[in-house]
N, C-alpha and C positions, 0 to 999 in steps of 0.2 A: 819639190813635187811636179811631177809631169802633168797635172791636170788641176783645174779650178775646182776644187772640192766644194767650196761654198756654193758656187753656181749650180754645180751638179746636184748637190743635196737639196737646195732650194727648189730646183725644178722636180726632183722626184717627190719631195714632200707635197708639192702643189698637186701633183698627179694622185698621190695617195689620199690627199684631203678630199679631193673631188670624188675618188672612187668610194671612200668610206662614207662620205655625206649621202652619196647615191644609194649604196646598199643599206647603210644604217636606217634610212627611212623607209625601207621597203615594207617593214612589219611594224605595225601600230595596232594593237588590238586589245580587248580586255579578255581574251582566252587565246590559248594555243593548243592544238591538237597535233601530235606527232610522235616520233620514234625517238627517244633519247639513246645516244651512242653505245653504252650509257654513261652519263656524266653528272657529277655533282661538283659543287663550288662553295667554298667557305671564304667569305671576306675577312679583311682584318679591319675595317673601319669600325671605330667605337669599341674596340676590344676592351674589356672581356665579353661584351655583347656583340655577336657578329651576325652579318646576314648570310643565311644558309639556304640552299636550295639546289633543285635540279637545273640542267640545262637541256632544253629540248627545242629542235628545229620544226617549223611548220611543215614537216616532210614525213612521209612514212616509208617503211622499208629498211633496208640495211644502211644505217647512218653511221656506222662504226668509224669510218674515214674522218668524221668531223672532229673526234676528240681522241685520235690515236697517233701521237707523234712518231712512234716506231715505225709507222706505215707512210711516213711523209717523205722518205727519200726520193730525190728527183723532182719534187713538187716545187713549183715557183713560189716566190713570196706571196704574188698575187693570188695563187691557188689557195695557199694557206690561209691568208687573210679572209678570203671568201667563204672557205669552209667555216671558220670561227664566226663570222658576222651572221651566218645562218643560225646560231645557237642563240635561243632566247633564254635569258636567266631569270629563274623565278626565285623569290627571296622571302624569308621571314627571319625576323630578329630573335636570336636565341642566345641565352647565356652559355658560355663555353663548357660548363659543367652539366648541362643538360643533354645527356646522351641517350636518354630513354623517351618514352612518349612516342606515340604513333607516327608522327611526322618524321622525326629522326630516324625511327626504326625503318620506315618506307624508303628513306634515302640511303640507309645502310644496305638495304636489299637491292637498290638500285646499283650500288657501288660494287657489290660483289657479284652482280649478274654476269653470266657468261656471253650474253647476246644483247642487242639493242631491245629497249623495253618501250612498249606503247603507252603514251603518256598524255593525260589531259590536265591542263592547268587553267584555272579561272582565276583572274587578277582582280584586285580591288578597283583598279582603273586601268585604262589603256596603258600599254607599256611605253616606256620612254625610250626614244630611238638613240640615246647617247651610247658611244661605243666605249668599252673599258679597256684600258691597256697599262700594265704596270711593269712591264719588262721582265718580270720573273715568270709569271704564267702567260699561257697563249691568250690573246685577245678573245673577246666575245661579243655579241650583238645586244640587242634591246634588253632591258631589265624591267620587271613587274612584281610588285608585292602580291604574293599568293594568298587567294581567299580560300581555294580548295585545290587539292591535287590528287589524281587517281593515277595508279599504275598498274599494268598488267602484263602477264607473261614473263615474269623474272624466273630465271634459272641459275642457281647460284654455281660458282666455281667451287668444287669440292675443298680444295687445299684452303681458299680463303674462308669458307664456312667453317671449317674445322678450327682455324686460327682464331676467328672471331668468338667462337663458344669457349676457346680456353683463355679464361680470365685470369689464370695464374702465370701466364706468360708475359714476360716483360716486353715493352714496345719494340725494343732493339731486336730481341729474338724473334718476335713475331714478323718484323720487316725481313730478317734474314731467313727465316723459314719460307717466306713467300718468295723471296729473290731466288733461294736455292731450288725451289720447286718450279722454277721456271716462269713465274708471273712477271708480267711487263712492268717496268719500274713506274710507268705513268698509272697503272692501275693500284700499285701498292701505295703510291701517293695519295690517291683518292680515298682508300680505306683508312689510311693514316689521318687524313684531313677530317673525316667524318665521324671520328671517334670510335673506331672498330677495333683498335689494337692497344694492347698493354693491360696492366693491372689497375691504374687509376685513369680512366678515360675521360678524354675531353675533345672537344672540337678544337682543331688546329687550322688556322688560316692556310689556304691553299698555297700561297706562295712560302710559307714557312715550312709546310710538310714536304714540299719539293726538295728543299736544301737539306732538311733533317733527314730524309729518306737517302738521299745521295751520300751524306756524311756518315750515316750509320753504316752503309754498305762498303764504303772506302775504308773505314777503320778495321772492318773484319778483312777485306782483301789485303790490306797493308799487313795485318799480323801474318798472313799466309806467306806473302812474298819474301818476308824478312828470313825465312827459313830456307829460301832457293839460293843456288849459286849465281854469282854475277855473270851478266851477259859478256860475251866476248868480242863485241864489235860495236861501232858506232853507226846507229841506224836513224834515218831520216824519213819520216812519214808525212804526208800532206794530203789535204782535201780542201775543197773549196765549195760552199753552197750559200745561197741566200745572202750574197754580199759579205760573207765572212771567209777569209782564208786562215786556214789552220796548218800549223807545221808543228811536229813533235820530234824532239830529239831524244834518243835514248842513248845511255853511255855506260861503260863499266864503272860502277860505283855502287856503294850501298845506298839504299833509298834516300834520295833528296829529290825534292819537286819544287818547281817554280812555274807559275804561269804569268806571262806578261801580255797585257793588252794594249792595243793601240787604236785610236779612233781620230776622226777628222771633225774639227769644229771651227768654223770661220777661218779657214785656211791655216789653222794651227793644229799639230799632231798632239794629242793628249795621250797619256800613259797611265796604267795602273798596274800594279803587280802585287804578288804575295808569295811566299815559299814556306817550306817546312824541311825538317831532316826526318830521320827514323822516328823521332818522338812524336812527330804530328805537328799541327798547328794549335797554338794555345790562345787564340783570340779570332773574333769574326774577320774573315778575310777582306781585305781592302776592295777586292773585285767581287765580293758577294758570292751569290750561289754559282756563278760561272765556275769559280775555283774548284768546287767539289764536283761539279758536273763533268768538267774535263778530266779532273783526276780520275774519276770512275772509269772512264774509256780506257785509260792507259793502264789502271790496275787490272782491268779484265784481261787485256792482251798479256800481261806479265804473268797472270795466274793461268791463263790458257796454256802458255808456253813453259811455265814453271821456271821462270828466271826472275832475277832481280836486276835492277838498274836504277840510275839516276835519270830523272826526266825533265826536260825543258819543253813548255808549250808556248808557241807564239800565236797570238791571234790578232789579225789586222781587220778591223771593222770598216768596211768601206763604206763610203757615202750612199751606196745603193741599199744598204740595210737601213732604210728610212723609218720602217715600222717595226719595232721590237716585237717578235713573236714568242718570246719566251726563252727560258734558260734549257728547255729541252733541245733546242737547236745546237747548242754547245755540246752537249752530252752525245747526241746522235752525230754531230760533226765529227767528233773526236773518234767515236766508235768506228765510223766509217773510214777515217784517216787510217786507223789501225788495222783496218782490213785490206788496205792497198799495199802493193809491193813496195818495200822500202828500198831506198838508195843507201848503200853501205859507204861511209866516209873513212877517210884515212886516220882522223884523230878528231878531237872535239872542235878544235877551231874550224876545221874543215866542214865538220857536221852543221856548225852554226851558219858557215858561209852558205852551204848548200839550202839550209831552211830559209835564210833572209833573202836568199836570190829569188825566191818566188814571190816575194813582196816588194812593196815600193818604199820599205824602210831598211835602212842599212844595218848590217850586224853590229857595227859600233853604237848606233842609236839603241837597238834592243838591249846590248849588254850596259850601257849607261843608265838604263832604267830597271835593272834587276840586280840580283845578288847571288846569282848561280855560281860565279867565280869564286866568291868568298865562301859559299857553302862547300864547294869541292875542295878548298884548302884545309877543311875541317876533318881531315883524314883520321881514320881509326886503324887500329893494328890489322883488324880483318880485311880492310882495303888492299892490303900488300900481298894477300894470299888468294 
């Protein structure tokens, strides 16, 4: 390695802890009045009873940027963390099967709103200034137990409202209807989480709804691309943001997919990976939600161009990514990579060389921690035509 990753990471973490401590203590009150982006959050602690509530900044106006990952392209890690620290999370403890009642219905109206919502929360006591980060969902600021909550100015997105009232629709079909009607994935995830979709509705922790939504969409897109002809070239895409470097290699092959991640810890490089063939993956991925979030970005590209390919994604997580801001950054990072001009390689080996050339990890290291070569050997008759 050409740098001391441990010292870099410790320096960056010290900076972030100082920043978070400073911003996290800015708000402590027994009430908050502001405009929700709109945003709701469902925790996973003590499942099947979970903490549910809105997220509201002590700000009025257009606050949509605070909870819209699709709009965060080009923003710095510090920008995004500061967006999120402005969000005060109100909570009430609710059983997951309790999706009626005025409180949850209010939150469902918030989730389906087409614009930010004026909100007034009164808490049982002053909010705790602790910051919450779990790596799957974006972080947020202080937390307070809600005594009362009022919302005004909700305007429903028509396609979401229609799906909400269709209680004969399965959750998977509801997700796909919203996705195909152009609803942003981050908004679909909120609707899924707050118990608005499907026949047997329940509250779903936000970090689970994020992965479930990505997985549902991926399965549908995979079914489509299996009907397309194979790509006729070896293409390499890349993108870097928020201390993450992504490269994607597409190659002529029936759908196979592998994602390999590498990160730095105490001057040691750690690796994680998982893979699938055209039958999909039959177990929870070893690299968790990043697996589906990245796959979605690639499948969208293949469907847009009506082609089929094998895909390898390499993700190098640099020490600069000291504060995890959520799986959304993988999805949006891969989407942006696929929007860049690709480099056409001579063959698969050359493509992997070009992909790894942009990183501090060699091609042989990536290959030694993956299974893509073995997957490619499992050829079918259709691969020769």
